[in-house]
C-alpha positions in Angstrom: 118.4 145.7 105.0 119.7 149.1 105.8 121.0 151.1 102.9 124.4 152.6 102.5 125.9 155.4 100.5 129.0 154.6 98.4 132.0 156.7 97.6 130.4 157.6 94.3 128.3 160.1 96.3 128.7 163.7 94.9 127.3 165.4 98.0 124.4 166.9 96.1 122.3 167.2 99.3 119.1 165.7 97.8 118.9 162.5 99.9 119.2 163.9 103.4 115.9 165.8 103.5 114.1 162.9 101.9 114.8 160.5 104.7 111.7 160.2 107.0 113.8 158.6 109.8 116.6 161.2 109.7 119.1 158.3 109.1 121.2 160.2 106.5 123.9 162.6 107.7 127.0 164.3 106.4 130.0 162.1 107.2 133.7 163.0 107.0 133.6 163.4 103.2 130.3 162.1 101.9 126.8 161.4 103.2 126.3 158.3 105.3 123.3 156.3 106.5 122.9 155.2 110.2 121.8 151.6 109.8 120.1 151.7 113.2 117.7 154.3 111.8 117.3 153.1 108.2 114.1 151.2 107.5 114.4 151.6 103.7 111.3 153.7 104.1 109.3 150.7 105.2 106.3 152.1 107.0 106.5 155.4 105.2 106.8 154.8 101.5 106.7 151.9 99.0 110.3 152.7 97.8 113.4 154.1 99.6 113.1 157.9 98.9 116.9 158.5 99.0 117.3 155.9 96.2 114.5 157.6 94.2 116.2 161.0 94.2 119.9 160.0 94.0 121.2 161.3 90.6 124.3 159.0 90.6 122.7 155.8 92.0 125.1 155.4 94.9 122.7 154.0 97.5 122.7 150.1 97.5 121.6 147.8 100.2 124.2 147.4 102.9 125.6 143.9 102.8 126.4 143.9 106.5 122.9 144.9 107.6 120.6 142.3 106.0 117.1 142.7 107.4 113.8 141.2 106.3 110.7 143.2 105.5 109.3 142.2 108.9 112.4 143.3 110.8 112.3 146.7 108.9 108.7 147.1 109.8 109.4 146.4 113.5 112.3 148.9 113.4 109.9 151.5 111.9 107.4 150.8 114.7 110.0 151.1 117.4 111.3 154.4 115.9 107.8 155.8 115.8 107.1 154.8 119.4 110.4 156.5 120.5 109.4 159.7 118.7 106.0 159.8 120.5 107.7 159.4 123.9 
């Protein structure tokens, strides 16, 4: 499952640098998460780092991007392979 940032986001800037996949970016009014890049930190950490640092708890799982742990790991592996090339 990719994560998403809800409108409760206060634009505190702490989540973006924590993302190892660079999936978080500033959208039109709040930060957003690119679901194609979000692995919920699978392959990097035990817990999603953006969720850990968010002071307002506005980063739930994205209901439209449900992915198993195996799918997230495969996405991580594909992203790592792309970085190496």
